[in-house]
Backbone as CSV, one residue per row, in Angstrom:
resi,resn,N_x,N_y,N_z,CA_x,CA_y,CA_z,C_x,C_y,C_z
1,UNK,-67.289,150.742,-151.570,-68.725,150.733,-151.733,-69.096,150.586,-153.213
2,UNK,-68.485,151.392,-154.080,-68.803,151.304,-155.511,-68.331,149.988,-156.099
3,UNK,-67.188,149.500,-155.603,-66.697,148.201,-156.058,-67.728,147.110,-155.758
4,UNK,-68.305,147.165,-154.559,-69.326,146.197,-154.168,-70.494,146.225,-155.142
5,UNK,-70.972,147.416,-155.462,-72.105,147.568,-156.373,-71.768,147.039,-157.764
6,UNK,-70.633,147.454,-158.312,-70.295,147.075,-159.681,-69.965,145.586,-159.813
7,UNK,-69.232,145.043,-158.848,-68.899,143.617,-158.900,-70.168,142.778,-158.759
8,UNK,-71.037,143.142,-157.814,-72.289,142.408,-157.614,-73.167,142.467,-158.860
9,UNK,-73.255,143.627,-159.468,-74.055,143.789,-160.694,-73.491,142.928,-161.812
10,UNK,-72.202,143.021,-162.039,-71.578,142.287,-163.141,-71.656,140.784,-162.990
11,UNK,-71.357,140.298,-161.802,-71.370,138.857,-161.559,-72.759,138.284,-161.791
12,UNK,-73.782,138.919,-161.231,-75.141,138.384,-161.356,-75.674,138.560,-162.775
13,UNK,-75.377,139.671,-163.427,-75.838,139.862,-164.808,-75.268,138.774,-165.719
14,UNK,-73.996,138.474,-165.556,-73.384,137.415,-166.373,-73.925,136.040,-166.003
15,UNK,-74.066,135.776,-164.722,-74.550,134.459,-164.278,-75.991,134.212,-164.709
16,UNK,-76.761,135.266,-164.879,-78.183,135.139,-165.190,-78.442,134.796,-166.659
17,UNK,-77.474,135.064,-167.528,-77.665,134.809,-168.954,-77.882,133.311,-169.177
18,UNK,-79.025,132.980,-169.766,-79.363,131.588,-170.047,-79.907,130.830,-168.846
19,UNK,-80.104,131.516,-167.730,-80.600,130.890,-166.508,-82.099,130.624,-166.632
20,UNK,-82.607,129.734,-165.776,-84.034,129.393,-165.846,-84.935,130.581,-165.579
21,UNK,-84.489,131.537,-164.752,-85.332,132.699,-164.512,-85.383,133.603,-165.742
22,UNK,-84.346,133.583,-166.538,-84.399,134.330,-167.798,-85.380,133.659,-168.756
23,UNK,-85.389,132.343,-168.771,-86.374,131.624,-169.573,-87.784,131.878,-169.046
24,UNK,-87.916,131.984,-167.730,-89.200,132.303,-167.127,-89.659,133.694,-167.555
25,UNK,-88.741,134.647,-167.583,-89.078,136.006,-168.034,-89.592,135.975,-169.468
26,UNK,-88.952,135.173,-170.295,-89.376,135.034,-171.687,-90.776,134.427,-171.776
27,UNK,-91.019,133.413,-170.978,-92.332,132.768,-170.954,-93.419,133.746,-170.509
28,UNK,-93.160,134.489,-169.441,-94.134,135.451,-168.940,-94.368,136.580,-169.942
29,UNK,-93.308,137.021,-170.602,-93.450,138.078,-171.611,-94.311,137.601,-172.776
30,UNK,-94.090,136.364,-173.194,-94.882,135.821,-174.299,-96.337,135.623,-173.891
31,UNK,-96.565,135.228,-172.655,-97.925,134.967,-172.191,-98.734,136.240,-171.983
32,UNK,-98.148,137.208,-171.275,-98.912,138.385,-170.879,-98.753,139.585,-171.804
33,UNK,-97.597,139.727,-172.418,-97.309,140.875,-173.290,-97.558,142.204,-172.570
34,UNK,-97.188,142.234,-171.294,-97.273,143.438,-170.461,-95.938,143.602,-169.737
35,UNK,-94.959,144.230,-170.377,-93.606,144.250,-169.809,-93.474,144.961,-168.461
36,UNK,-94.204,146.039,-168.226,-94.018,146.794,-166.980,-94.357,145.963,-165.745
37,UNK,-95.540,145.315,-165.653,-95.806,144.518,-164.456,-94.848,143.337,-164.298
38,UNK,-94.381,142.789,-165.408,-93.434,141.671,-165.330,-92.093,142.152,-164.778
39,UNK,-91.606,143.269,-165.279,-90.327,143.811,-164.798,-90.451,144.226,-163.333
40,UNK,-91.568,144.819,-162.943,-91.775,145.168,-161.534,-91.834,143.918,-160.651
41,UNK,-92.448,142.848,-161.149,-92.470,141.585,-160.414,-91.074,141.017,-160.228
42,UNK,-90.259,141.097,-161.276,-88.860,140.649,-161.182,-88.119,141.477,-160.141
43,UNK,-88.326,142.790,-160.164,-87.665,143.684,-159.221,-88.011,143.331,-157.768
44,UNK,-89.289,143.225,-157.463,-89.711,142.963,-156.084,-89.271,141.561,-155.630
45,UNK,-89.438,140.566,-156.490,-89.031,139.200,-156.137,-87.525,139.119,-155.894
46,UNK,-86.757,139.788,-156.738,-85.301,139.750,-156.597,-84.854,140.482,-155.337
47,UNK,-85.446,141.643,-155.064,-85.092,142.364,-153.836,-85.335,141.493,-152.607
48,UNK,-86.494,140.850,-152.548,-86.821,140.008,-151.395,-85.888,138.806,-151.303
49,UNK,-85.711,138.103,-152.414,-84.899,136.894,-152.425,-83.437,137.203,-152.127
50,UNK,-82.904,138.228,-152.755,-81.488,138.532,-152.593,-81.201,139.203,-151.255
51,UNK,-82.184,139.883,-150.666,-81.986,140.412,-149.310,-81.835,139.252,-148.327
52,UNK,-82.652,138.215,-148.498,-82.513,137.024,-147.648,-81.158,136.347,-147.873
53,UNK,-80.771,136.210,-149.134,-79.494,135.571,-149.453,-78.326,136.383,-148.897
54,UNK,-78.387,137.705,-149.038,-77.316,138.561,-148.512,-77.250,138.487,-146.988
55,UNK,-78.399,138.356,-146.345,-78.415,138.215,-144.881,-77.692,136.934,-144.464
56,UNK,-77.921,135.858,-145.201,-77.213,134.598,-144.930,-75.715,134.790,-145.127
57,UNK,-75.339,135.424,-146.220,-73.917,135.671,-146.491,-73.272,136.534,-145.425
58,UNK,-73.973,137.556,-144.984,-73.452,138.428,-143.926,-73.234,137.635,-142.632
59,UNK,-74.186,136.775,-142.290,-74.057,135.958,-141.076,-72.868,134.999,-141.192
60,UNK,-72.669,134.439,-142.386,-71.516,133.559,-142.590,-70.212,134.310,-142.352
61,UNK,-70.176,135.572,-142.785,-68.945,136.357,-142.598,-68.655,136.602,-141.122
62,UNK,-69.689,136.574,-140.287,-69.502,136.761,-138.845,-69.106,135.467,-138.140
63,UNK,-69.446,134.324,-138.734,-69.197,133.034,-138.093,-67.795,132.491,-138.320
64,UNK,-67.180,132.854,-139.423,-65.898,132.264,-139.785,-64.781,133.299,-139.746
65,UNK,-63.575,132.821,-139.443,-62.392,133.665,-139.534,-62.195,134.056,-140.996
66,UNK,-61.536,135.168,-141.212,-61.389,135.693,-142.574,-60.741,134.682,-143.523
67,UNK,-59.692,134.008,-143.086,-59.007,133.030,-143.937,-59.929,131.861,-144.283
68,UNK,-60.634,131.345,-143.286,-61.569,130.233,-143.525,-62.652,130.658,-144.497
69,UNK,-63.189,131.849,-144.299,-64.228,132.360,-145.184,-63.709,132.503,-146.612
70,UNK,-62.495,132.958,-146.781,-61.919,133.095,-148.126,-61.781,131.732,-148.812
71,UNK,-61.387,130.701,-148.070,-61.294,129.364,-148.662,-62.680,128.840,-149.039
72,UNK,-63.661,129.085,-148.179,-65.038,128.681,-148.489,-65.531,129.415,-149.732
73,UNK,-65.244,130.711,-149.799,-65.645,131.497,-150.967,-64.958,130.993,-152.240
74,UNK,-63.671,130.669,-152.140,-62.942,130.179,-153.316,-63.577,128.899,-153.853
75,UNK,-63.864,127.961,-152.961,-64.505,126.710,-153.383,-65.891,126.998,-153.957
76,UNK,-66.639,127.881,-153.301,-67.980,128.221,-153.784,-67.925,128.859,-155.163
77,UNK,-66.987,129.778,-155.368,-66.847,130.410,-156.677,-66.474,129.378,-157.749
78,UNK,-65.616,128.425,-157.400,-65.271,127.368,-158.365,-66.501,126.527,-158.720
79,UNK,-67.300,126.188,-157.721,-68.514,125.404,-157.986,-69.508,126.186,-158.849
80,UNK,-69.672,127.471,-158.550,-70.581,128.288,-159.350,-70.036,128.462,-160.769
81,UNK,-68.718,128.551,-160.928,-68.127,128.637,-162.267,-68.494,127.402,-163.083
82,UNK,-68.375,126.227,-162.477,-68.746,124.987,-163.177,-70.249,124.949,-163.450
83,UNK,-71.049,125.350,-162.482,-72.505,125.359,-162.601,-72.956,126.292,-163.729
84,UNK,-72.254,127.412,-163.890,-72.595,128.396,-164.913,-72.470,127.814,-166.321
85,UNK,-71.573,126.864,-166.493,-71.370,126.277,-167.819,-72.491,125.330,-168.239
86,UNK,-73.336,124.934,-167.286,-74.438,124.013,-167.576,-75.686,124.823,-167.899
87,UNK,-76.226,124.680,-169.110,-77.433,125.439,-169.460,-78.629,125.010,-168.616
88,UNK,-79.461,125.971,-168.257,-80.683,125.689,-167.509,-81.821,125.407,-168.468
89,UNK,-82.789,124.668,-167.975,-84.039,124.500,-168.713,-85.160,124.914,-167.779
90,UNK,-86.249,125.366,-168.350,-87.363,125.848,-167.548,-88.252,124.688,-167.160
91,UNK,-88.416,124.478,-165.850,-89.343,123.470,-165.368,-90.754,124.008,-165.526
92,UNK,-91.739,123.136,-165.506,-93.133,123.583,-165.567,-93.432,124.341,-164.292
93,UNK,-93.812,125.596,-164.417,-94.063,126.440,-163.256,-95.485,126.291,-162.729
94,UNK,-96.237,125.319,-163.228,-97.583,125.100,-162.716,-98.562,126.121,-163.251
95,UNK,-99.579,126.383,-162.482,-100.645,127.275,-162.926,-100.538,128.675,-162.355
96,UNK,-99.397,129.063,-161.831,-99.235,130.393,-161.248,-99.629,131.462,-162.269
97,UNK,-99.098,131.333,-163.482,-99.352,132.348,-164.501,-100.816,132.412,-164.911
98,UNK,-101.519,131.294,-164.882,-102.911,131.316,-165.312,-103.858,131.780,-164.205
99,UNK,-103.453,131.691,-162.936,-104.333,132.068,-161.835,-104.243,133.550,-161.473
100,UNK,-103.101,134.184,-161.730,-102.857,135.545,-161.284,-102.473,136.414,-162.472
101,UNK,-102.494,137.705,-162.257,-102.031,138.635,-163.285,-100.523,138.598,-163.410
102,UNK,-99.977,139.375,-164.329,-98.540,139.311,-164.605,-97.643,139.713,-163.431
103,UNK,-98.034,140.716,-162.646,-97.176,141.118,-161.536,-97.080,140.026,-160.483
104,UNK,-98.222,139.532,-159.993,-98.234,138.502,-158.941,-97.628,137.203,-159.460
105,UNK,-97.958,136.826,-160.691,-97.392,135.601,-161.273,-95.872,135.691,-161.339
106,UNK,-95.363,136.838,-161.781,-93.912,137.031,-161.880,-93.281,137.048,-160.494
107,UNK,-93.885,137.769,-159.565,-93.362,137.853,-158.204,-93.208,136.469,-157.579
108,UNK,-94.261,135.679,-157.633,-94.237,134.344,-157.019,-93.271,133.419,-157.764
109,UNK,-93.401,133.392,-159.081,-92.573,132.477,-159.876,-91.089,132.808,-159.759
110,UNK,-90.732,134.097,-159.813,-89.320,134.480,-159.718,-88.761,134.204,-158.329
111,UNK,-89.525,134.494,-157.294,-89.031,134.247,-155.939,-88.739,132.762,-155.757
112,UNK,-89.648,131.919,-156.201,-89.469,130.468,-156.068,-88.332,129.972,-156.955
113,UNK,-88.281,130.458,-158.199,-87.250,130.004,-159.138,-85.848,130.386,-158.676
114,UNK,-85.730,131.473,-157.937,-84.420,131.922,-157.462,-83.909,131.125,-156.267
115,UNK,-84.767,130.371,-155.595,-84.340,129.606,-154.424,-83.298,128.562,-154.848
116,UNK,-82.110,128.681,-154.306,-81.039,127.745,-154.604,-80.406,127.931,-155.971
117,UNK,-80.789,128.981,-156.668,-80.257,129.252,-158.001,-78.839,129.816,-157.889
118,UNK,-78.091,129.743,-158.975,-76.704,130.202,-158.909,-76.595,131.691,-158.603
119,UNK,-77.565,132.512,-159.023,-77.494,133.931,-158.689,-77.784,134.162,-157.205
120,UNK,-78.601,133.318,-156.594,-78.833,133.431,-155.155,-77.576,133.004,-154.400
121,UNK,-76.943,131.928,-154.850,-75.688,131.471,-154.241,-74.617,132.550,-154.395
122,UNK,-74.562,133.168,-155.573,-73.596,134.250,-155.795,-73.860,135.413,-154.840
123,UNK,-75.122,135.709,-154.590,-75.475,136.792,-153.662,-74.999,136.466,-152.251
124,UNK,-75.176,135.227,-151.829,-74.678,134.805,-150.512,-73.169,135.020,-150.449
125,UNK,-72.460,134.587,-151.485,-70.998,134.703,-151.489,-70.549,136.157,-151.514
126,UNK,-71.214,136.973,-152.317,-70.845,138.390,-152.399,-71.077,139.104,-151.070
127,UNK,-72.186,138.796,-150.399,-72.469,139.422,-149.104,-71.472,138.964,-148.038
128,UNK,-70.979,137.738,-148.182,-69.963,137.256,-147.247,-68.619,137.937,-147.498
129,UNK,-68.397,138.323,-148.738,-67.113,138.916,-149.107,-67.066,140.428,-148.882
130,UNK,-68.160,141.116,-149.137,-68.179,142.572,-149.049,-68.916,143.044,-147.797
131,UNK,-68.483,144.176,-147.267,-69.063,144.717,-146.036,-70.372,145.485,-146.258
132,UNK,-70.628,145.883,-147.464,-71.786,146.737,-147.745,-72.993,145.889,-148.179
133,UNK,-73.750,145.434,-147.181,-74.894,144.540,-147.376,-75.861,145.060,-148.441
134,UNK,-76.360,146.282,-148.258,-77.380,146.803,-149.174,-76.819,147.095,-150.559
135,UNK,-75.541,147.388,-150.674,-74.949,147.579,-151.993,-74.868,146.246,-152.738
136,UNK,-74.647,145.150,-152.012,-74.694,143.819,-152.631,-76.105,143.545,-153.143
137,UNK,-77.104,143.790,-152.299,-78.498,143.558,-152.701,-78.861,144.425,-153.905
138,UNK,-78.473,145.702,-153.860,-78.750,146.596,-155.003,-78.042,146.109,-156.260
139,UNK,-76.777,145.744,-156.120,-76.008,145.292,-157.285,-76.551,144.015,-157.888
140,UNK,-76.886,143.043,-157.044,-77.406,141.785,-157.589,-78.784,141.985,-158.206
141,UNK,-79.565,142.887,-157.637,-80.886,143.187,-158.208,-80.744,143.893,-159.555
142,UNK,-79.839,144.850,-159.636,-79.591,145.530,-160.912,-79.086,144.521,-161.947
143,UNK,-78.213,143.613,-161.521,-77.725,142.576,-162.436,-78.850,141.709,-162.974
144,UNK,-79.787,141.335,-162.101,-80.951,140.546,-162.542,-81.781,141.331,-163.548
145,UNK,-81.989,142.609,-163.270,-82.783,143.432,-164.186,-82.062,143.649,-165.517
146,UNK,-80.747,143.831,-165.475,-79.991,143.997,-166.720,-80.096,142.766,-167.614
147,UNK,-80.147,141.601,-167.000,-80.235,140.363,-167.776,-81.658,140.031,-168.186
148,UNK,-82.643,140.380,-167.369,-84.016,139.948,-167.627,-84.902,140.983,-168.298
149,UNK,-84.727,142.266,-168.002,-85.593,143.286,-168.604,-85.512,143.281,-170.135
150,UNK,-84.314,143.175,-170.723,-84.280,143.120,-172.194,-85.025,141.904,-172.760
151,UNK,-84.960,140.785,-172.054,-85.674,139.590,-172.508,-87.179,139.849,-172.499
152,UNK,-87.633,140.506,-171.451,-89.063,140.824,-171.359,-89.440,141.800,-172.472
153,UNK,-88.606,142.799,-172.707,-88.926,143.841,-173.686,-88.812,143.367,-175.133
154,UNK,-87.845,142.533,-175.395,-87.587,142.133,-176.770,-88.122,140.738,-177.093
155,UNK,-88.293,139.909,-176.060,-88.875,138.582,-176.265,-87.961,137.636,-177.009
156,UNK,-88.540,136.794,-177.821,-87.802,135.742,-178.528,-86.671,136.274,-179.393
157,UNK,-86.818,137.449,-179.946,-85.801,137.996,-180.843,-84.430,138.012,-180.188
158,UNK,-84.348,138.567,-178.977,-83.055,138.658,-178.288,-82.598,137.308,-177.767
159,UNK,-83.506,136.533,-177.215,-83.127,135.262,-176.603,-82.539,134.297,-177.619
160,UNK,-83.055,134.310,-178.842,-82.575,133.377,-179.859,-81.247,133.803,-180.479
161,UNK,-80.881,135.050,-180.330,-79.688,135.547,-181.009,-78.486,135.760,-180.087
162,UNK,-78.666,135.618,-178.791,-77.547,135.792,-177.864,-76.597,134.601,-177.945
163,UNK,-75.304,134.855,-177.973,-74.332,133.750,-177.966,-74.195,133.178,-176.551
164,UNK,-75.183,132.355,-176.147,-75.257,131.895,-174.764,-74.030,131.109,-174.330
165,UNK,-73.469,130.321,-175.225,-72.284,129.529,-174.875,-71.113,130.446,-174.507
166,UNK,-70.909,131.471,-175.326,-69.837,132.437,-175.064,-70.103,133.186,-173.755
167,UNK,-71.329,133.619,-173.553,-71.664,134.374,-172.344,-71.493,133.500,-171.105
168,UNK,-71.913,132.238,-171.176,-71.705,131.326,-170.038,-70.214,131.155,-169.759
169,UNK,-69.414,131.064,-170.816,-67.961,130.930,-170.652,-67.347,132.144,-169.976
170,UNK,-67.784,133.340,-170.367,-67.289,134.570,-169.745,-67.713,134.621,-168.273
171,UNK,-68.952,134.249,-167.999,-69.433,134.239,-166.612,-68.640,133.238,-165.773
172,UNK,-68.426,132.041,-166.312,-67.654,131.020,-165.589,-66.230,131.505,-165.338
173,UNK,-65.627,132.149,-166.338,-64.275,132.684,-166.172,-64.245,133.760,-165.087
174,UNK,-65.289,134.565,-165.014,-65.367,135.599,-163.969,-65.400,134.971,-162.588
175,UNK,-66.211,133.925,-162.428,-66.261,133.235,-161.139,-64.914,132.583,-160.823
176,UNK,-64.250,132.055,-161.833,-62.928,131.454,-161.642,-61.924,132.501,-161.165
177,UNK,-61.979,133.684,-161.752,-61.091,134.774,-161.339,-61.344,135.129,-159.872
178,UNK,-62.617,135.191,-159.481,-62.924,135.475,-158.078,-62.415,134.363,-157.162
179,UNK,-62.480,133.123,-157.591,-61.964,132.011,-156.791,-60.462,132.160,-156.594
180,UNK,-59.755,132.449,-157.672,-58.299,132.624,-157.599,-57.960,133.811,-156.696
181,UNK,-58.715,134.883,-156.818,-58.494,136.061,-155.982,-58.692,135.729,-154.497
182,UNK,-59.722,134.956,-154.182,-59.963,134.555,-152.786,-58.824,133.689,-152.255
183,UNK,-58.334,132.767,-153.085,-57.184,131.933,-152.679,-55.974,132.818,-152.429
184,UNK,-55.731,133.754,-153.334,-54.593,134.673,-153.189,-54.720,135.468,-151.881
185,UNK,-55.924,135.985,-151.587,-56.122,136.735,-150.342,-55.908,135.837,-149.122
186,UNK,-56.412,134.609,-149.179,-56.236,133.687,-148.048,-54.763,133.381,-147.804
187,UNK,-54.018,133.203,-148.876,-52.577,132.928,-148.743,-51.838,134.148,-148.227
188,UNK,-52.252,135.352,-148.615,-51.628,136.573,-148.129,-51.836,136.722,-146.610
189,UNK,-53.043,136.387,-146.149,-53.346,136.499,-144.723,-52.568,135.450,-143.932
190,UNK,-52.437,134.245,-144.504,-51.746,133.161,-143.807,-50.253,133.433,-143.652
191,UNK,-49.694,134.228,-144.554,-48.242,134.513,-144.494,-47.969,135.623,-143.574
């Protein structure tokens, strides 16, 4: 159970560094200068989005044999490792921020920005791998907050000084390690 929480937190926190939702957090912080509603919006949006993603991952774990699922996870982790090395850029989020206050703007923008994002894909994979559904959701949500709350609180100062290339490399290496581990587990089961 604790392994599920810590692995989910670590994977998503690392994957989120330099991600478009982190850039979105920076944009919202600069626009509204109200960190509490922005952080609460991130929390609620992430809980909703990652609960859906974890539900998909849990269903996948029921559909496939353990060995097949491990091979799918290994390939997925390799793809996410490669994806992590590519820096994100923030697309124009439209007028969400200008029409609503910081909480609603953050809630809507983060939920939409997370759709198909690497942290959502990671949540699907983690829920498929671990039996503790809600611990995956809690861990991935904590990981999102660990990566985004400091950006909201500190703003441009922190974002400009983080060694994003190094952090992306560490995150990619982490996903690679998980891919190798899944292959190793699949081979152990096959023997």
